[in-house]
A tleap script that builds the chain and sets N, CA, C and O, in Angstrom:
source leaprc.protein.ff14SB
mol = sequence {
  NMET SER SER TYR ALA LEU HIE LEU ARG ARG
  TRP ARG LEU ALA ILE ALA LEU THR ALA ALA
  VAL ALA ALA ILE TYR PHE GLY PHE ILE LEU
  LEU ILE ALA TYR ARG GLN GLU LEU MET GLY
  ARG LEU LEU VAL PRO GLY LEU THR VAL GLY
  ILE LEU LEU GLY ALA LEU VAL ILE VAL LEU
  SER TRP LEU LEU THR TRP TYR TYR VAL ARG
  TRP ALA ASN ALA HIE PHE ASP THR ARG LEU
  GLU GLU LEU ARG ARG GLU ALA VAL CARG
}
set mol.1.N position { -27.176 -17.162 -38.023 }
set mol.1.CA position { -26.932 -17.478 -36.614 }
set mol.1.C position { -26.578 -18.968 -36.525 }
set mol.1.O position { -27.267 -19.813 -37.096 }
set mol.2.N position { -25.530 -19.267 -35.823 }
set mol.2.CA position { -25.089 -20.651 -35.709 }
set mol.2.C position { -25.954 -21.355 -34.645 }
set mol.2.O position { -26.706 -20.714 -33.911 }
set mol.3.N position { -25.826 -22.665 -34.584 }
set mol.3.CA position { -26.566 -23.420 -33.597 }
set mol.3.C position { -26.124 -23.043 -32.172 }
set mol.3.O position { -26.924 -22.971 -31.238 }
set mol.4.N position { -24.786 -22.804 -32.057 }
set mol.4.CA position { -24.273 -22.403 -30.742 }
set mol.4.C position { -24.880 -21.093 -30.284 }
set mol.4.O position { -25.288 -20.980 -29.128 }
set mol.5.N position { -24.953 -20.096 -31.161 }
set mol.5.CA position { -25.533 -18.798 -30.814 }
set mol.5.C position { -27.040 -18.952 -30.497 }
set mol.5.O position { -27.548 -18.286 -29.595 }
set mol.6.N position { -27.731 -19.802 -31.215 }
set mol.6.CA position { -29.093 -20.058 -30.938 }
set mol.6.C position { -29.278 -20.733 -29.556 }
set mol.6.O position { -30.192 -20.401 -28.802 }
set mol.7.N position { -28.393 -21.670 -29.262 }
set mol.7.CA position { -28.419 -22.305 -27.963 }
set mol.7.C position { -28.166 -21.267 -26.849 }
set mol.7.O position { -28.837 -21.294 -25.817 }
set mol.8.N position { -27.226 -20.382 -27.051 }
set mol.8.CA position { -26.962 -19.327 -26.025 }
set mol.8.C position { -28.158 -18.430 -25.824 }
set mol.8.O position { -28.476 -18.074 -24.689 }
set mol.9.N position { -28.824 -18.057 -26.888 }
set mol.9.CA position { -30.002 -17.177 -26.751 }
set mol.9.C position { -31.086 -17.889 -25.935 }
set mol.9.O position { -31.678 -17.304 -25.028 }
set mol.10.N position { -31.334 -19.158 -26.270 }
set mol.10.CA position { -32.338 -19.936 -25.553 }
set mol.10.C position { -31.954 -20.107 -24.081 }
set mol.10.O position { -32.803 -20.002 -23.195 }
set mol.11.N position { -30.663 -20.373 -23.829 }
set mol.11.CA position { -30.175 -20.543 -22.458 }
set mol.11.C position { -30.343 -19.245 -21.656 }
set mol.11.O position { -30.807 -19.276 -20.516 }
set mol.12.N position { -29.967 -18.103 -22.251 }
set mol.12.CA position { -30.100 -16.828 -21.539 }
set mol.12.C position { -31.574 -16.523 -21.209 }
set mol.12.O position { -31.903 -16.097 -20.102 }
set mol.13.N position { -32.414 -16.744 -22.162 }
set mol.13.CA position { -33.860 -16.485 -21.908 }
set mol.13.C position { -34.388 -17.405 -20.827 }
set mol.13.O position { -35.124 -16.975 -19.939 }
set mol.14.N position { -34.005 -18.696 -20.904 }
set mol.14.CA position { -34.498 -19.633 -19.877 }
set mol.14.C position { -33.984 -19.255 -18.499 }
set mol.14.O position { -34.734 -19.354 -17.528 }
set mol.15.N position { -32.743 -18.829 -18.376 }
set mol.15.CA position { -32.212 -18.408 -17.085 }
set mol.15.C position { -32.925 -17.157 -16.588 }
set mol.15.O position { -33.264 -17.075 -15.408 }
set mol.16.N position { -33.157 -16.186 -17.460 }
set mol.16.CA position { -33.822 -14.947 -17.064 }
set mol.16.C position { -35.251 -15.247 -16.586 }
set mol.16.O position { -35.690 -14.721 -15.563 }
set mol.17.N position { -35.960 -16.081 -17.321 }
set mol.17.CA position { -37.340 -16.376 -16.921 }
set mol.17.C position { -37.387 -17.212 -15.638 }
set mol.17.O position { -38.277 -17.021 -14.809 }
set mol.18.N position { -36.426 -18.144 -15.468 }
set mol.18.CA position { -36.340 -18.895 -14.226 }
set mol.18.C position { -36.085 -18.005 -13.058 }
set mol.18.O position { -36.709 -18.160 -12.008 }
set mol.19.N position { -35.155 -17.045 -13.220 }
set mol.19.CA position { -34.858 -16.099 -12.178 }
set mol.19.C position { -36.072 -15.238 -11.839 }
set mol.19.O position { -36.307 -14.937 -10.669 }
set mol.20.N position { -36.825 -14.849 -12.823 }
set mol.20.CA position { -38.037 -14.034 -12.598 }
set mol.20.C position { -39.033 -14.817 -11.817 }
set mol.20.O position { -39.584 -14.282 -10.855 }
set mol.21.N position { -39.310 -16.059 -12.161 }
set mol.21.CA position { -40.261 -16.908 -11.434 }
set mol.21.C position { -39.797 -17.136 -10.028 }
set mol.21.O position { -40.587 -17.064 -9.087 }
set mol.22.N position { -38.489 -17.417 -9.869 }
set mol.22.CA position { -37.983 -17.643 -8.517 }
set mol.22.C position { -38.083 -16.377 -7.670 }
set mol.22.O position { -38.411 -16.466 -6.487 }
set mol.23.N position { -37.814 -15.223 -8.228 }
set mol.23.CA position { -37.927 -13.944 -7.485 }
set mol.23.C position { -39.333 -13.699 -7.062 }
set mol.23.O position { -39.582 -13.278 -5.932 }
set mol.24.N position { -40.286 -13.959 -7.968 }
set mol.24.CA position { -41.697 -13.764 -7.690 }
set mol.24.C position { -42.105 -14.688 -6.534 }
set mol.24.O position { -42.675 -14.238 -5.540 }
set mol.25.N position { -41.810 -15.960 -6.678 }
set mol.25.CA position { -42.212 -16.966 -5.717 }
set mol.25.C position { -41.573 -16.716 -4.342 }
set mol.25.O position { -42.269 -16.720 -3.326 }
set mol.26.N position { -40.245 -16.497 -4.310 }
set mol.26.CA position { -39.592 -16.338 -3.011 }
set mol.26.C position { -39.940 -14.993 -2.409 }
set mol.26.O position { -39.982 -14.859 -1.186 }
set mol.27.N position { -40.196 -13.967 -3.265 }
set mol.27.CA position { -40.623 -12.723 -2.713 }
set mol.27.C position { -41.984 -12.857 -1.988 }
set mol.27.O position { -42.210 -12.266 -0.932 }
set mol.28.N position { -42.868 -13.651 -2.596 }
set mol.28.CA position { -44.156 -13.913 -1.984 }
set mol.28.C position { -43.977 -14.670 -0.639 }
set mol.28.O position { -44.616 -14.327 0.356 }
set mol.29.N position { -43.113 -15.688 -0.626 }
set mol.29.CA position { -42.826 -16.442 0.591 }
set mol.29.C position { -42.226 -15.519 1.682 }
set mol.29.O position { -42.585 -15.602 2.857 }
set mol.30.N position { -41.326 -14.662 1.258 }
set mol.30.CA position { -40.766 -13.756 2.261 }
set mol.30.C position { -41.787 -12.774 2.829 }
set mol.30.O position { -41.737 -12.423 4.008 }
set mol.31.N position { -42.704 -12.339 1.987 }
set mol.31.CA position { -43.810 -11.470 2.511 }
set mol.31.C position { -44.652 -12.267 3.509 }
set mol.31.O position { -45.034 -11.732 4.550 }
set mol.32.N position { -44.937 -13.481 3.223 }
set mol.32.CA position { -45.708 -14.341 4.164 }
set mol.32.C position { -44.980 -14.469 5.468 }
set mol.32.O position { -45.587 -14.420 6.538 }
set mol.33.N position { -43.638 -14.640 5.386 }
set mol.33.CA position { -42.860 -14.893 6.604 }
set mol.33.C position { -42.682 -13.635 7.452 }
set mol.33.O position { -42.742 -13.695 8.680 }
set mol.34.N position { -42.467 -12.515 6.802 }
set mol.34.CA position { -42.041 -11.316 7.566 }
set mol.34.C position { -43.051 -10.144 7.559 }
set mol.34.O position { -42.879 -9.158 8.275 }
set mol.35.N position { -44.077 -10.277 6.753 }
set mol.35.CA position { -45.056 -9.171 6.729 }
set mol.35.C position { -46.481 -9.703 6.858 }
set mol.35.O position { -47.340 -9.388 6.035 }
set mol.36.N position { -46.733 -10.510 7.893 }
set mol.36.CA position { -48.049 -11.112 8.058 }
set mol.36.C position { -49.167 -10.061 8.114 }
set mol.36.O position { -50.259 -10.246 7.577 }
set mol.37.N position { -48.845 -8.961 8.782 }
set mol.37.CA position { -49.892 -7.897 8.932 }
set mol.37.C position { -50.268 -7.349 7.553 }
set mol.37.O position { -51.440 -7.047 7.323 }
set mol.38.N position { -49.345 -7.216 6.663 }
set mol.38.CA position { -49.623 -6.727 5.336 }
set mol.38.C position { -50.437 -7.798 4.543 }
set mol.38.O position { -51.429 -7.480 3.887 }
set mol.39.N position { -49.995 -9.030 4.626 }
set mol.39.CA position { -50.648 -10.083 3.870 }
set mol.39.C position { -52.070 -10.398 4.377 }
set mol.39.O position { -52.913 -10.890 3.628 }
set mol.40.N position { -52.312 -10.105 5.652 }
set mol.40.CA position { -53.619 -10.356 6.208 }
set mol.40.C position { -54.579 -9.193 6.084 }
set mol.40.O position { -55.739 -9.321 6.477 }
set mol.41.N position { -54.140 -8.063 5.554 }
set mol.41.CA position { -54.995 -6.904 5.419 }
set mol.41.C position { -56.112 -7.164 4.414 }
set mol.41.O position { -55.880 -7.628 3.297 }
set mol.42.N position { -57.327 -6.850 4.845 }
set mol.42.CA position { -58.491 -6.999 3.954 }
set mol.42.C position { -58.571 -5.937 2.922 }
set mol.42.O position { -58.448 -4.748 3.218 }
set mol.43.N position { -58.778 -6.358 1.703 }
set mol.43.CA position { -59.018 -5.360 0.623 }
set mol.43.C position { -60.522 -5.142 0.459 }
set mol.43.O position { -61.023 -4.019 0.403 }
set mol.44.N position { -61.205 -6.273 0.385 }
set mol.44.CA position { -62.680 -6.258 0.408 }
set mol.44.C position { -63.069 -7.504 1.227 }
set mol.44.O position { -62.246 -8.405 1.394 }
set mol.45.N position { -64.274 -7.566 1.724 }
set mol.45.CA position { -64.619 -8.764 2.513 }
set mol.45.C position { -64.340 -10.052 1.731 }
set mol.45.O position { -64.803 -10.244 0.607 }
set mol.46.N position { -63.556 -10.930 2.387 }
set mol.46.CA position { -63.240 -12.217 1.781 }
set mol.46.C position { -61.977 -12.225 0.917 }
set mol.46.O position { -61.552 -13.271 0.427 }
set mol.47.N position { -61.379 -11.025 0.738 }
set mol.47.CA position { -60.169 -10.985 -0.101 }
set mol.47.C position { -59.040 -10.194 0.642 }
set mol.47.O position { -59.160 -9.000 0.913 }
set mol.48.N position { -57.967 -10.921 0.943 }
set mol.48.CA position { -56.842 -10.279 1.599 }
set mol.48.C position { -55.743 -9.997 0.581 }
set mol.48.O position { -55.793 -10.489 -0.546 }
set mol.49.N position { -54.762 -9.213 0.975 }
set mol.49.CA position { -53.627 -8.923 0.105 }
set mol.49.C position { -52.900 -10.218 -0.194 }
set mol.49.O position { -52.445 -10.427 -1.319 }
set mol.50.N position { -52.782 -11.108 0.812 }
set mol.50.CA position { -52.109 -12.418 0.600 }
set mol.50.C position { -52.756 -13.264 -0.466 }
set mol.50.O position { -52.072 -13.829 -1.319 }
set mol.51.N position { -54.083 -13.357 -0.425 }
set mol.51.CA position { -54.812 -14.151 -1.425 }
set mol.51.C position { -54.621 -13.541 -2.789 }
set mol.51.O position { -54.371 -14.265 -3.753 }
set mol.52.N position { -54.728 -12.246 -2.903 }
set mol.52.CA position { -54.531 -11.559 -4.177 }
set mol.52.C position { -53.107 -11.757 -4.747 }
set mol.52.O position { -52.931 -12.045 -5.931 }
set mol.53.N position { -52.118 -11.597 -3.884 }
set mol.53.CA position { -50.724 -11.808 -4.337 }
set mol.53.C position { -50.483 -13.273 -4.667 }
set mol.53.O position { -49.743 -13.555 -5.609 }
set mol.54.N position { -51.061 -14.202 -3.954 }
set mol.54.CA position { -50.913 -15.618 -4.258 }
set mol.54.C position { -51.473 -15.931 -5.674 }
set mol.54.O position { -50.863 -16.670 -6.447 }
set mol.55.N position { -52.603 -15.369 -5.971 }
set mol.55.CA position { -53.200 -15.545 -7.311 }
set mol.55.C position { -52.324 -14.904 -8.355 }
set mol.55.O position { -52.149 -15.449 -9.444 }
set mol.56.N position { -51.765 -13.740 -8.032 }
set mol.56.CA position { -50.869 -13.068 -9.021 }
set mol.56.C position { -49.601 -13.886 -9.257 }
set mol.56.O position { -49.097 -13.899 -10.380 }
set mol.57.N position { -49.072 -14.564 -8.247 }
set mol.57.CA position { -47.925 -15.412 -8.414 }
set mol.57.C position { -48.231 -16.501 -9.446 }
set mol.57.O position { -47.418 -16.780 -10.327 }
set mol.58.N position { -49.381 -17.095 -9.330 }
set mol.58.CA position { -49.782 -18.137 -10.283 }
set mol.58.C position { -49.967 -17.605 -11.677 }
set mol.58.O position { -49.486 -18.204 -12.639 }
set mol.59.N position { -50.664 -16.477 -11.808 }
set mol.59.CA position { -50.916 -15.879 -13.090 }
set mol.59.C position { -49.620 -15.418 -13.744 }
set mol.59.O position { -49.448 -15.627 -14.944 }
set mol.60.N position { -48.707 -14.802 -13.010 }
set mol.60.CA position { -47.453 -14.375 -13.581 }
set mol.60.C position { -46.593 -15.565 -14.014 }
set mol.60.O position { -45.885 -15.475 -15.017 }
set mol.61.N position { -46.642 -16.658 -13.287 }
set mol.61.CA position { -45.916 -17.831 -13.724 }
set mol.61.C position { -46.495 -18.393 -15.048 }
set mol.61.O position { -45.747 -18.826 -15.924 }
set mol.62.N position { -47.811 -18.377 -15.171 }
set mol.62.CA position { -48.422 -18.790 -16.444 }
set mol.62.C position { -48.036 -17.855 -17.593 }
set mol.62.O position { -47.727 -18.316 -18.692 }
set mol.63.N position { -48.053 -16.538 -17.337 }
set mol.63.CA position { -47.702 -15.606 -18.361 }
set mol.63.C position { -46.237 -15.732 -18.820 }
set mol.63.O position { -45.932 -15.636 -20.009 }
set mol.64.N position { -45.387 -15.940 -17.889 }
set mol.64.CA position { -43.947 -16.125 -18.246 }
set mol.64.C position { -43.755 -17.418 -19.019 }
set mol.64.O position { -42.930 -17.465 -19.931 }
set mol.65.N position { -44.465 -18.427 -18.694 }
set mol.65.CA position { -44.412 -19.729 -19.397 }
set mol.65.C position { -44.987 -19.495 -20.807 }
set mol.65.O position { -44.391 -19.945 -21.786 }
set mol.66.N position { -46.094 -18.822 -20.928 }
set mol.66.CA position { -46.715 -18.527 -22.222 }
set mol.66.C position { -45.708 -17.730 -23.103 }
set mol.66.O position { -45.564 -18.015 -24.292 }
set mol.67.N position { -45.036 -16.758 -22.517 }
set mol.67.CA position { -44.083 -15.944 -23.281 }
set mol.67.C position { -42.937 -16.845 -23.800 }
set mol.67.O position { -42.521 -16.723 -24.953 }
set mol.68.N position { -42.450 -17.724 -22.958 }
set mol.68.CA position { -41.360 -18.628 -23.394 }
set mol.68.C position { -41.838 -19.509 -24.568 }
set mol.68.O position { -41.125 -19.663 -25.560 }
set mol.69.N position { -43.033 -20.078 -24.447 }
set mol.69.CA position { -43.556 -20.955 -25.507 }
set mol.69.C position { -43.727 -20.169 -26.785 }
set mol.69.O position { -43.378 -20.661 -27.858 }
set mol.70.N position { -44.266 -18.932 -26.698 }
set mol.70.CA position { -44.404 -18.121 -27.906 }
set mol.70.C position { -43.035 -17.824 -28.533 }
set mol.70.O position { -42.857 -17.953 -29.744 }
set mol.71.N position { -42.084 -17.429 -27.700 }
set mol.71.CA position { -40.727 -17.164 -28.216 }
set mol.71.C position { -40.118 -18.401 -28.861 }
set mol.71.O position { -39.556 -18.331 -29.953 }
set mol.72.N position { -40.235 -19.523 -28.181 }
set mol.72.CA position { -39.635 -20.762 -28.690 }
set mol.72.C position { -40.289 -21.167 -30.051 }
set mol.72.O position { -39.602 -21.575 -30.987 }
set mol.73.N position { -41.610 -21.041 -30.117 }
set mol.73.CA position { -42.295 -21.389 -31.371 }
set mol.73.C position { -41.933 -20.420 -32.524 }
set mol.73.O position { -41.758 -20.840 -33.668 }
set mol.74.N position { -41.830 -19.154 -32.202 }
set mol.74.CA position { -41.589 -18.164 -33.234 }
set mol.74.C position { -40.107 -18.040 -33.664 }
set mol.74.O position { -39.803 -17.767 -34.825 }
set mol.75.N position { -39.213 -18.247 -32.701 }
set mol.75.CA position { -37.782 -17.995 -32.988 }
set mol.75.C position { -36.948 -19.278 -32.950 }
set mol.75.O position { -36.293 -19.652 -33.923 }
set mol.76.N position { -36.998 -19.912 -31.827 }
set mol.76.CA position { -36.091 -21.064 -31.631 }
set mol.76.C position { -36.410 -22.240 -32.580 }
set mol.76.O position { -35.534 -22.728 -33.294 }
set mol.77.N position { -37.657 -22.674 -32.572 }
set mol.77.CA position { -38.065 -23.821 -33.416 }
set mol.77.C position { -37.874 -23.516 -34.910 }
set mol.77.O position { -37.424 -24.371 -35.673 }
set mol.78.N position { -38.213 -22.314 -35.308 }
set mol.78.CA position { -38.085 -21.933 -36.729 }
set mol.78.C position { -36.613 -21.949 -37.121 }
set mol.78.O position { -36.251 -22.542 -38.137 }
set mol.79.N position { -35.779 -21.321 -36.345 }
set mol.79.CA position { -34.355 -21.285 -36.687 }
set mol.79.C position { -33.723 -22.675 -36.612 }
set mol.79.O position { -32.880 -23.016 -37.441 }
set mol.80.N position { -34.117 -23.466 -35.640 }
set mol.80.CA position { -33.587 -24.799 -35.507 }
set mol.80.C position { -33.945 -25.632 -36.742 }
set mol.80.O position { -33.117 -26.405 -37.225 }
set mol.81.N position { -35.126 -25.487 -37.237 }
set mol.81.CA position { -35.555 -26.189 -38.450 }
set mol.81.C position { -34.706 -25.736 -39.636 }
set mol.81.O position { -34.276 -26.565 -40.438 }
set mol.82.N position { -34.459 -24.424 -39.754 }
set mol.82.CA position { -33.631 -23.928 -40.846 }
set mol.82.C position { -32.182 -24.527 -40.748 }
set mol.82.O position { -31.585 -24.904 -41.757 }
set mol.83.N position { -31.682 -24.591 -39.570 }
set mol.83.CA position { -30.317 -25.170 -39.396 }
set mol.83.C position { -30.306 -26.636 -39.771 }
set mol.83.O position { -29.342 -27.115 -40.368 }
set mol.84.N position { -31.360 -27.355 -39.430 }
set mol.84.CA position { -31.447 -28.775 -39.815 }
set mol.84.C position { -31.514 -28.942 -41.328 }
set mol.84.O position { -30.874 -29.834 -41.884 }
set mol.85.N position { -32.281 -28.092 -41.990 }
set mol.85.CA position { -32.346 -28.162 -43.437 }
set mol.85.C position { -31.047 -27.828 -44.104 }
set mol.85.O position { -30.693 -28.424 -45.122 }
set mol.86.N position { -30.306 -26.853 -43.527 }
set mol.86.CA position { -28.998 -26.484 -44.054 }
set mol.86.C position { -28.011 -27.633 -43.871 }
set mol.86.O position { -27.168 -27.849 -44.743 }
set mol.87.N position { -28.084 -28.366 -42.786 }
set mol.87.CA position { -27.178 -29.462 -42.511 }
set mol.87.C position { -27.423 -30.631 -43.453 }
set mol.87.O position { -26.492 -31.376 -43.759 }
set mol.88.N position { -28.624 -30.802 -43.909 }
set mol.88.CA position { -28.986 -31.911 -44.825 }
set mol.88.C position { -28.413 -31.646 -46.195 }
set mol.88.O position { -28.029 -32.580 -46.898 }
set mol.89.N position { -28.349 -30.376 -46.591 }
set mol.89.CA position { -27.830 -30.032 -47.946 }
set mol.89.C position { -26.424 -30.331 -48.133 }
set mol.89.O position { -25.880 -30.092 -49.211 }
savepdb mol mol.pdb
quit
């Protein structure tokens, strides 16, 4: 795989994960704006749908970030190091 192909893979993954985080965040904001009755519904005393979804937005953002870091460490960084070694030869 060339450095350009590696760059494209990284770029595609970064765009996909950015789009996922944006969709999650803006979906949550739209629910707050247009579905207040749903977001205010009590699940158990002290816990509403809005609080639960807000926590899920944070957790999903962390998970997507963790996925990207794992992918970058396992694939991108390893291949980049191989390309650097090949360039030195």
